[in-house]
C-alpha positions in Angstrom: 113.0 -92.5 173.5 113.2 -89.4 172.6 109.0 -88.5 173.2 109.8 -89.9 176.7 112.5 -86.9 177.0 110.0 -84.2 175.6 106.8 -85.9 178.4 109.6 -85.3 180.9 109.8 -81.3 179.8 106.0 -81.4 179.3 105.4 -82.6 183.5 107.0 -79.3 184.2 106.6 -76.9 182.1 102.9 -77.6 181.2 103.2 -77.8 177.4 102.2 -79.9 174.1 104.1 -82.2 172.4 103.5 -82.7 168.4 105.8 -85.2 167.0 109.1 -85.1 168.2 109.1 -81.0 169.3 107.6 -79.9 172.8 106.6 -76.2 172.7 105.2 -74.0 175.3 104.1 -70.5 176.3 102.6 -70.0 179.7 102.7 -68.4 183.0 106.5 -70.1 183.3 107.7 -68.4 179.8 107.7 -69.5 176.2 110.1 -71.6 174.6 110.6 -75.4 173.1 113.2 -78.2 172.6 113.2 -80.1 169.6 114.8 -83.9 170.1 116.8 -85.4 166.9 118.1 -89.0 166.8 121.1 -88.8 165.1 121.9 -92.1 165.5 121.0 -95.2 167.1 123.3 -94.0 170.2 123.3 -90.2 170.0 120.1 -88.2 170.6 121.0 -84.4 170.3 118.2 -81.5 172.1 118.0 -78.3 171.2 116.4 -75.6 173.4 114.6 -71.7 172.8 113.1 -70.7 175.9 112.6 -67.5 177.8 111.5 -68.1 181.5 109.0 -65.8 183.5 110.1 -67.8 187.1 112.6 -69.7 187.9 111.6 -73.7 187.3 112.9 -77.1 189.2 116.1 -78.5 188.1 114.4 -81.9 187.6 114.0 -81.3 183.6 117.4 -82.0 183.0 117.3 -85.3 184.8 116.1 -88.3 182.8 115.2 -91.8 184.1 117.2 -93.3 181.3 120.3 -91.2 182.6 122.7 -94.0 184.2 122.8 -95.1 180.2 124.3 -92.3 178.9 126.6 -89.6 178.9 125.6 -86.0 179.2 127.1 -83.1 176.8 125.5 -79.5 177.5 126.9 -77.2 175.2 126.4 -73.4 175.8 127.5 -70.0 176.0 126.5 -67.9 178.8 122.9 -68.7 178.7 123.0 -72.2 181.3 123.9 -71.7 185.1 125.6 -74.6 186.5 125.0 -75.1 190.8 127.2 -77.8 192.3 126.8 -77.2 196.2 124.7 -74.5 196.3 128.2 -72.5 193.9 126.5 -70.5 190.4 128.8 -71.2 187.6 128.0 -70.0 184.0 129.7 -71.6 181.5 131.1 -69.6 178.9 130.3 -71.2 175.0 132.3 -74.0 175.7 130.8 -78.0 176.6 130.4 -80.0 180.4 130.6 -83.3 180.6 129.5 -86.2 182.7 128.6 -89.9 183.4 126.6 -88.8 186.7 125.0 -86.4 186.6 123.6 -86.9 190.4 125.5 -84.2 192.4 124.9 -81.9 189.7 121.6 -79.2 190.0 121.0 -77.3 186.1 119.0 -73.5 186.5 117.7 -72.1 183.9 118.1 -68.4 184.3 115.1 -66.3 184.3 114.3 -63.6 182.2 117.1 -64.2 179.3 116.9 -65.7 176.0 118.6 -69.3 176.4 119.9 -71.5 173.5 121.1 -75.2 174.8 122.8 -78.4 173.0 122.5 -81.4 174.6 123.5 -84.6 173.5 123.6 -88.1 174.9 125.4 -90.4 174.0 125.1 -94.6 174.4 128.1 -95.5 177.9 128.9 -98.5 175.4 129.3 -95.9 172.4 131.0 -93.9 174.1 133.6 -95.7 175.7 134.4 -97.1 172.3 135.5 -94.0 171.5 137.3 -93.4 174.2 139.2 -96.7 174.1 140.6 -95.7 170.5 143.1 -93.1 172.2 144.9 -94.0 176.1 144.4 -90.1 176.7 140.8 -90.4 176.6 140.9 -93.4 179.3 142.9 -91.3 181.7 140.0 -88.1 181.3 137.0 -89.8 181.2 137.4 -93.8 183.3 134.9 -95.5 183.3 134.6 -97.4 186.4 134.8 -93.7 188.3 132.4 -91.3 188.0 133.8 -87.4 185.6 133.2 -84.3 185.3 134.8 -82.6 182.4 134.7 -79.4 180.7 135.7 -78.8 177.7 135.7 -74.8 176.4 134.5 -74.4 172.6 137.7 -74.2 169.8 136.6 -71.9 166.9 135.9 -74.2 164.4 133.7 -75.6 167.0 132.0 -72.4 167.9 130.7 -71.7 164.1 129.0 -75.9 164.5 127.8 -75.2 167.4 125.7 -71.9 166.3 125.1 -73.1 163.2 123.2 -75.8 164.7 121.5 -73.1 166.6 120.0 -71.6 163.5 119.6 -73.9 161.1 115.4 -73.5 160.6 113.1 -75.4 158.3 114.3 -76.2 154.2 114.5 -79.4 152.0 117.9 -80.0 153.7 116.8 -79.5 157.7 116.8 -82.9 159.0 120.4 -83.5 156.9 122.0 -80.6 158.3 121.1 -80.9 161.8 121.8 -84.2 161.5 125.5 -84.1 160.1 126.2 -81.1 162.0 124.9 -82.9 165.3 127.9 -85.3 165.0 130.3 -83.4 164.0 130.1 -81.7 167.0 130.7 -84.7 168.9 133.1 -86.0 167.2 134.2 -82.7 167.1 135.0 -82.6 170.8 136.7 -85.7 171.2 139.0 -85.5 168.5 140.0 -82.0 170.2 139.8 -83.1 174.1 142.1 -86.8 172.6 145.2 -84.0 171.0 145.6 -82.5 174.4 147.6 -84.3 176.9 146.0 -86.1 179.9 144.2 -84.1 181.9 146.8 -83.4 184.7 148.7 -81.9 183.4 150.2 -78.7 182.8 148.6 -75.8 181.4 146.0 -78.4 179.9 142.8 -76.6 178.6 140.5 -79.9 179.5 140.1 -80.0 183.2 138.3 -81.7 186.6 136.7 -78.7 186.9 135.3 -79.8 190.9 138.6 -79.0 192.0 138.5 -75.4 191.0 135.0 -74.5 192.0 136.0 -75.8 195.2 138.9 -73.1 195.0 136.3 -70.5 194.2 134.0 -71.8 196.9 136.9 -71.5 199.4 137.2 -67.8 198.1 133.5 -67.1 198.3 133.3 -69.2 202.6 136.1 -66.7 203.4 135.2 -63.6 201.5 138.9 -63.4 200.6 140.4 -63.2 203.5 143.6 -65.7 204.3 143.3 -66.8 200.7 146.2 -67.3 198.1 147.0 -69.4 195.2 149.2 -71.7 197.7 146.7 -72.6 200.3 144.2 -73.0 197.7 146.5 -75.2 195.3 146.7 -77.5 197.8 142.9 -78.1 199.8 142.2 -78.8 196.3 145.4 -80.0 195.7 145.6 -79.2 191.9 149.6 -77.3 191.5 149.8 -73.4 191.6 149.9 -73.4 187.6 146.8 -76.1 186.3 144.9 -74.1 189.5 146.0 -70.5 187.8 145.3 -71.8 184.1 142.5 -72.8 184.9 140.8 -70.8 187.4 141.2 -67.8 184.7 139.8 -70.1 181.5 137.0 -71.4 183.5 135.2 -68.1 185.2 137.4 -65.7 183.1 139.2 -64.2 185.9 142.1 -64.3 187.8 142.1 -65.8 191.6 143.9 -62.4 192.1 140.7 -60.7 190.9 138.1 -62.1 191.9 139.6 -62.0 195.6 139.5 -59.0 194.7 136.3 -58.2 194.1 135.0 -60.7 197.1 136.8 -58.4 199.6 135.6 -55.1 197.5 132.4 -56.6 197.8 132.8 -58.0 201.3 134.0 -53.7 202.2 130.5 -53.2 201.0 129.0 -55.0 203.6 130.8 -53.7 206.0 130.4 -49.7 204.7 126.6 -49.8 205.3 126.4 -51.8 207.9 128.6 -48.5 209.4 130.4 -49.7 212.6 133.9 -49.7 211.3 136.3 -47.1 210.1 137.9 -47.1 206.8 141.3 -47.6 208.6 139.8 -51.1 210.3 138.0 -52.2 207.1 141.0 -52.1 205.1 142.8 -54.2 208.0 140.4 -56.8 208.0 140.8 -57.2 204.8 144.1 -57.1 204.1 144.4 -54.3 202.2 148.5 -53.2 202.9 146.7 -49.3 203.7 143.9 -47.3 203.6 145.0 -46.2 200.2 145.5 -48.9 199.0 141.7 -49.9 199.5 140.0 -46.3 198.4 141.8 -47.2 195.5 140.5 -50.3 194.8 137.5 -49.6 195.6 136.9 -46.6 193.8 138.5 -48.5 191.0 136.0 -51.0 191.3 133.0 -48.9 191.8 133.7 -45.5 190.7 132.9 -44.0 194.0 135.0 -43.9 197.5 134.5 -45.7 200.3 133.4 -42.8 201.9 131.2 -41.4 198.8 129.9 -45.0 198.3 128.4 -44.9 202.5 127.2 -41.2 202.3 124.9 -42.4 199.2 123.7 -45.2 200.3 122.6 -43.4 203.7 
C-alpha cells in the first residue's frame, strides 16, 4: 500500500523507491517522500523537496482515494488550486473525502515540506460518530472540504515530525507523533461549535474561495461584503472572520489590493487620466486614489507611470 503510493510519485518525478522512501535528484528537482504505516488504518507521508520546474498534480491523487480521507498539513509551502484560483495554506490542515475537484500544484524554487495523512474512511467515521458536532462538519453521505488552522501545540508537533531524523527511536517517534497530530486535529475540531456558527475557526472553505474569486473577476469593482455574503450564502460576520483567517488579509484590504493592481494595468495602458481611473475603480476622489496607490507601491500614479515608461 505504501509502496504503491511511492511508485506513483516515482512515475511523475523519475527517481527511485528504496524500502519506504522515494528519492529523486534530476532536472525536475530534488527531494524525497517517506511513507509510514502508522496503523492499518492510518498512513503518513512526509515530503521534502525543491523543484526546478512545475509538475502535474497527479502526484497527490491516487487510485484508492475513494477509500481514504485525505488530510494535508502544510505551512505556506503547498499551494491549492480550486477553480483556477491559487490558494496558499498557512499553517493549517485541509481535510477532504473527495479530491476530484481539487488541483494541487507544488511551487518551483521553494523549500516544500508537507505532511499528508490518509485515513481509512471507516475508521474516520468511527471517530466522527463519537461527537455530534463532528458529524455535522464531516457528513458521511456528501463531500466535504474543511480547513483548520493549527494551534500552537499542533504546530509544534507538525514541525517536530518534519525534524525527526535517524535515531535509535526514529520509528517510534514518527509513529507516536504522527498519530498524536491526527487525533489532536480531530479533538480541536470537536471542541468547537458546529461549522456554520459565527466566529468558528473551522470552515468549509469553498464559500470563502468563492468570495475571493468574485473579487478577482470583478477587479474589486462593485463588490462589498453585503454582496459577497449574499452570493456565497455566508453571514457577513462569518465570511469576514474566516476570509481573514484563510487568506491573511481582510476583505476590504483584499478588494483594495485588487483595485490597485487594476490601476497599475490602466496606468500602463495610458488612455485614461488619474481622475478617470479613480472614478472607474470607485475611489472617493483622485487624492484618495493617489494616497492609497503611493502607500502600497511607494510611488504616486504619475511617478509609477513615468518610471514604467
